[in-house]
N, C-alpha and C positions, 0 to 999 in steps of 0.2 A: 633178113637180107643175115646177120649176122650166122642165125640159124646153116644156113646154105654156106659159110662159105666155112667156118669150122668146120662142119661133116665133109666140104670139099678138102682142106685140110687133109686133114683125114682118112683122106679117098688117098689128096698124093705119098702123104708119109707114106702109107700101106703097103701103096707100090713100090717107094723110094725100098724102103725097107726083103722086100721082096725080090727085088734088082738086085738089091746086096747081096742075100746070100743067094737070089741063083740062081744057075743049074750046078752049084756045085753040093746039093743035098737032090736025093733023087723024088723028088714031087713032095717033099714034105714042106718046103713053104706053099706051094702050088697048093697045098694041103691045110698049111694052117689060113693063109690069105682069103680060100674062100671060106672057111667057117668064121673070120672078123669081119667080111662084109656082111656075110648070113645074117652073123648076132648087130653089129653098126646098122642096120637096114632093119632088122626086127623091130630093137632099141628105136626107135627113131617114127618107127609107125603106132607101136605100143604108145606113144606116149602121148599120142594124141585120144586116146584109149584110157587112160589113168588117168580120176580125177585126181590125187592126190596126186600127180605130176604140175594138173590148173595150183590146185591148192596152193603149191608154193610157190608156184610162181606168183600167186598174187601177193601171199606172205612176203613174199622179196621184197616185192614193189611197194607195200601197204609200208615196211619197215624204211624205207630208200624217200616217202614221201608222197609217191605215183598213185596215190587212189583211186583216179581214172579209171590208169588199166588193171591196178588190183583189185576192181570192181568188175571186168573183162574176168581176168580171171578166173576170180573166184566162181562167178556166170555158169562159166565151163566145168568147172567143179560139181555145180550145180545143175547140171544138165544131167552129167553124167553119173551123176548119186539122187538124187532130191533129198535122202537122206542124210545127208551128212547136216547135220548142227551146224562142225567150225567153221564151215562155209557159210551158212546164211550172218551166223553173228560174223565173221571176218569180214564180209562186206556189209553187213550194219555198219560196225564201227567207222570202212572209210566213205559211204552218204557220211554218217555224223565229219567223220572229219572234212570235208565237205559241203556243213553245214544245212545238208540236204535231212533234216532231222526226222522226217515222219519217214518220209524211205529208209532212217535207219531204222527207227521203232518198229515199222513194220519187219524188218529183215527181221532183226532180232529177238520180236515175239515168235518168229515162223522156227525161230534157234530155241526158243525157249520150250516153244509145242512137244520140241522131237525129243530135246531132252532136259525137263524141266527141275531136276537135282544140279543141275550145275552155276554153283555160286556165281561164277563167271563172266557168264549170259547176263543176271542179272542187275552185276556190277556195272558191266556193259552200258546195257539200259539205264542206268540208274544216271552212269554219267553226258550220254545222249541227253537225257530229260534236265540235268543240273546245266546242261548248253543250250539247249531250250529255253530255259529260263525255269522251267515248271521242276518249284523246287516240291513241291509237295507228296509228284510219284518219284521224285528222284530218291526221297528221306524212304519211303515206302519200297522200295527199290533196294537200298544201301541197306534197309534188316534182314529184308530174305535174304541176299547177297552172304550177310553176316551171321544170319543164321545155316546158311547151305555153308558154313565154314569158310567164307574166303575171305583172306585174312584183311585183304586192301580194304574188304569194305568196315571190317573191323578196326582199322587201324582209322579209316576215314571218319566214321562214327567216335569214336576213344577222341577223334582230333574234335569237331565241331559239339561237343559233353563239355568241351575245355575252357571254348571260347561262349561261349551263354552259360 
């Protein structure tokens, strides 16, 4: 609903601009307004087919704690680009935030399958395992993430080494 009102507001502003410029120029305002209308309608249609657009919406929702909406947006990104490992990963993290650990691990596993050299993915899965209470699997993934130069995993391992 907000998206439609934003588009409506854009067009009202555009038509006001055309009215103000009016007929003082010989067709220039009409050409500019037609170009802007075409561009605006093309951009709004192209968002629906852009996995990056849906990924960004999902990331924004996740940032503000709306993990249920984030999951839906990440799924749209995955549907449009099934090889987008970051969308699987972030969707998995959102499931983890909702305490659905098995689904979280499943999705993060898919991200790792696509991009097995990404230390962040192992670190994220380690955190999910930790939240689920599986310290053994968690430690294994923290070590893999650290080997792949994930700084957070390295710091975590240093911290737990000091406490033992």
